[in-house]
N, C-alpha and C positions, 0 to 999 in steps of 0.2 A: 364768621369767613375769614379765610387766611388773605393777605393783600401779598403784592408782590414784593414789598418790603419785610412783611415778615417770612417770606420764604426765603429770601436773601440773608435774613437772620439765622435762620435754621440751619443755612449753610457753614456760616461764620462761627456759628456755636457746636458745629458737629452734631446736628439732629438730622435724622433720614426724615426725608418727605415721601409720604405715600401718595400713591396715584394708581386708579383704575379707571379703565372706560365704562362710559353707560350710554345708553341710546334712548332711554325711555325714563317715565315719572318712575314708575315701580323700583327698577335698580338703583336709581338716582336715592330715593329716599331711603333704600338699604345702606348706601354708602354714606348718607349724611349722618344717619344715626351712628354708624362707626365711627364719624368723625375723621374720615379720611381727609387729607390735606388738600387734594385735586382731583377732581373729576374730568376725565377728558372724553369729550365726543368726538371720536375718532372717524375719519372717514372709513376707517375699518369696517364700519357698518354696512358698506356693499358688498364685502365679503361673508361677515359672520351672520348678518342679517337678511341681505337680498340674495344670498347665493351666487355672486359674480366671480369671477376669476381674479380682479385684482380691485383696485381702489378708483381706477381712473373713469368709471361712468358715474360716479357720484358727484349730483349737482349741488348748487348754492340752494336751491330750491328744498333739496333732503336734507342738507345740513341745519337749514333754518328750522325746519320741522323736528328733529329730532333733538335741536338744542332747545328749540323753546319746551319740550316735552321734559327734558333734564332738568332745565332750570324751575319747572313747575314743581318736580318733584323734590328738587333740593335748592331752595331760594335763599340758604345760607351759606352756600359753598362756592367755593373758587373752582370755575367751569371754563376750559380752555376747549375751545371749538376748531376742528381743523377746517381750513381754508382748503376749498377742492382743487382738483388738479386744472392747471391753466389759469388760477385765481390771480397769478401775478405776470401777466400777459403787459399789463400797464400798472402804473401807479394810481391811475385814477379807478381802474378796473378794481385793483385791490384796494383802495380805499372804500370804494361801494360795496363790495361784498365783507368786508371788516365790519362795515356798520350794521348791514343785515345781521350778522350774527351777533353783534352787541345787544342789537335792539330786541333780539331773540332772548335775550339774557345772559349770553357770555360774558365772563370777566375777562378773558384774554383770547387772543386767537393765535393760530399754531400755522407758519409756513415751513415748507421743506427748501432745504437748498441754501448754498451760500454765494451762488454766483453774483457777479457785480451788479445785475437790476435787481436781485432779491434784496442785496444789502441795501440798496438804494431805498426800494420799497421800505423796507422795515426802519430805515432812519426816518422816512416820510410818516409813516405810522406811529411811532414814538413822538414824533415831534406834535402830532395830532393828539396824543396822550392814549393812545390806544397800546395796552401791553401787549408784548409778542413775545410767544417761544419759538425758537427756531429748533430745526431737526436735520441732525448731519447723520453719517454714518451710511446705514442702508435706507433709502428713500423709498418706499413702497410707490410713490407716484412717477417715479423714475426706474423702475423695474424693468423695463423693455431696453432702455439705454445699458442698464448694469448687466444685463443677459439674466436676469434671475434674482431670486433671493439670497444672496450672498453676505458672507462675512466683510466687512469693510477694513483697510486698515494693516493689513498684512504686510505690504513692502515698505519700504522706507519711504517713497515716494508719497503713499497714501497717508502713512502715518504724518509726515511733515505737513501734507495738505489738511489733514483732519485737524491738527494743531491750530495752523493758520488760520483756517475758516473758524473755527470756534472764537478765536481772537478776535477776527474780524467781525463776528456776529454781535460778540459783547461791545466792540466799539460804535457799531451800527446802533445798539440801545436794546438789543434783544434782553429781556427780563430771565430768560432761563433758556436752556437748550437740550433736547432729547437727543440721548446717543443710542443709536439703534445698532445690533449685532456690529460691536467694535469690541477687538481684544480687550480683556479685563486690563491690562497692563497700560493700554493705551488711552483707556477711557480713564484711568487712574491720573495719568499725566495730564489729560486735558483738565480735569477738575480741578487738579491742583494749580493750574496755569490760568486760570479765570476766577473772576470774582461773583458770577452768575451761578445760579443752580444747574447741576446737571441731573438729567432723571436719565436713568439707563433701562434699556430693555435689552435683554442680552448683551450687556456691557460691564458685567464684574459689578463687585459689592462695593467698591470705592466710590461708584457716582453718590451724588448727593442726595439722590432719591430713586426709586423704582416704578416702572409702570408694566401693567399686564393687560391684556385686553379681559374682560370679564368672562367671556363666553370660554376662553381659554383656561383660565385658572379655577375654573369650574368643570372642567373636563365636559363640555357641552359641546365643543368644535369638535367636527368630525376628521378622520384622516390622519396623517403623521403629525404628530406634535413637536413644534420648534424645541429645541434644546433648551432654549432659556425658559420653558413655561414649566410650571409644577402646578399639577390637580391638588389645589387645596380642599376641595369637597371631599376627595378619596379619603381623608382623616378626620372629618368634621360631618357632625350629624345634619347640618342644614346651612344654607347658604349664608345666613347670618353669621355664622360661626366660622366658616371659610374664610368671608371677609375679612373678620376680627383676625382670624389666624395671619392671614395675609400682611395686614396692618401691623401685628405684634413682631412678626418675622423680618419685616423690613425694617422697622425701628429699632430691633434688638442686633440687627446686622447677621441675622439667622439664613435669610434669603437677599440674596442668590448665592448659591455655594458653587464650588468650582465645576459642580456637575450641570449647573444652568448658565456656565459662561464660557465664553471662546479664549 
């Protein structure tokens, strides 16, 4: 199992971090067999598994259920579990929900945003020994506020804010940060400005690692495919070989290409 220290060392040594989502034991077993660095139990399950329009309705009970399944399937993996929408209404609530996910088997929890109250919660959680992955750029839980699933960091003001937020998250104690739908040049600047790993999704090849929703990279998700997604199953004979191809391409820097970046 990777540790937060090992993941930070991978960044300093220029080794790319591989990450895919999983929501059940079967996929988790395949990811552990492929020796993927990080498994994310994402609240994206609300959309790809439950058929909901957004991630907002996903509950802590559902996240606990899916986290436990993943951890049973991949007991030797570094597992990040998403904190569901409104988990950060207070530090006490965040601490309670983080405890639920850690007791379900997660190694680390993920919180979206970098508002003042979020930074205080991250600082408090890390002081309690809870590893935290932050998430900035496009934040699916804020989709209604953002006006849709849009690329973030296009204006000078947004770029400045993203860089400030990434540095503030590191100072608060976050162990890594997901950069979603951020222009590649901006993500590269953020990656070089902080000492914690950046995990990109639609954020260019210069991030320290890459993550995709497993249903997306296997071509299962119906409808219009996001630009940052590549169907790895299309050129591979099995789910297992598609997962291995993703890992190989991330580690070699072959994915993402400019075709999959903004």
